[in-house]
N, C-alpha and C positions, 0 to 999 in steps of 0.2 A: 715159656720159659722155657721148659722143659721139651717141648713136640719135637724136637730138632730128631733128639736122639730114639722118637716110634721108628718103624717100619716102614716103607711105602703107604704099602698098601694098607697102614694105621693108623698115618697121614688122614686119610680119605677119608677111612672109616670114620674116626674122630670127627672132622667134620660134618659128618652126613648126624652121627651122634647131637653135635653139637647146635646146630640146626633147625635138627627137635627142640631138645631140650628150649633154648629163643625161643621159640614158636608156640611151645605147650599152652601157655595158659589164652592162647589167640594173636599177645600183642605181640612183632616184634621195634622190638621197641630198639631204639637211636643206642644209645647206649649199648647193644647186646650184639647190633651190628657192629659197631664201633669195634668191639672186641671182637665176633669173629674173622674181621676185617686183619685185624693184629695177628690176629695167630695166623693167619694164609700168609701175611707177611714175616711171621717167622721160619715157616714148614717151606717161603721159600714159594710157594702154589698158588694157585688162581680158588677162587670157592668158585662150590662144587652148585646147579643148578639140581639144588633140593627138588623131592618131592615125595610129600610126607606119606602123601599113600599109598606109597613104593615099601615105605620102613617098616624092617623088622629089627625093634629095637635087639632079642634075642639075636637075632644069624649076626649083626653087625656088629655086638659082646665077644658074638664067637674067635674076629680077627685077632682079638687084644692076647697071646699067649702065651707069654712071661711075665709073672706077673709084681716085672718094674715096667711093662709096659700099662694095665693095669694103673696100678699104682700113679702114673702119667696123668693116662686118663680121667683120674677120681681130681687127680686139684687143679686138672686145669677147667676142666665143667668148674670147680666148685667159684675160681676164680666170677664165670659169666653167674651163677646165680646166682653168687653177691656180689652184682656189677649195680644193680639197682634198690641198691640197701635192704632188701627182702628175697626172706626165702623160703616162698611162698610152698602149699601146702605140695601143687600136682608137684613139684621142681622136685621135694624134700620124697616124696613117694619112687622119682623118677631114679633119683640118685640111689632110696632104697634099693632099688630092684636092681638096680647097677652094683652093689654094692654086694647082696647078698649073689647073684652073681657069680659072680669072684672070689664068695670066702672071704670078705674085709670084715672084722670085727670092730664094733661100737666104737672100742679107741679110737682102728685107723679113722673112722670117719669124722666125727668128730674133730679128730686133727687137721685131717684135711680142709676138711669144711673153718674152721679156728685159720688156718694160715688160708684160705682161699678166701675169706673173710679183708683176711689184713690184707695182702697185695690190691684188692679192690679198691681199697679204701688209700692205700700207695698209690695206684692208678690215679684216684679222681685228683686227691692232693698235687701229683707232679702235674697233671694238666694245669686244672689249675693254677702253676704258679708259672706252667710256657705259655700259657692264656692272659695271663698278668706281666707280661713281657714287654 
């Protein structure tokens, strides 16, 4: 929803983080793949060749310098973590690392989580509606 507001370098950093987060539990689920594909379409770029062994979260997070970009990153990642109706421990841990790195408070994290869960639910309902056309 807000990814077009990111700088070009931030868009690619976002995709690296999203791919890492989606694969964090060892399962790259169909709905996670679909959401990442939607992210790419929204940004007008192809998905990246993500290599987990070369990924450094802290280094990648330094790309997001403005508070606005940091909040967009968190909001959009919350859609991904809530896509399967489970906010798993490893996902929570990573979101916690990201929010701590950006010095976001608990209220900001909870609000973004609530928003992401709502969007993920609405996305699921819309896809069901379209499928039954």
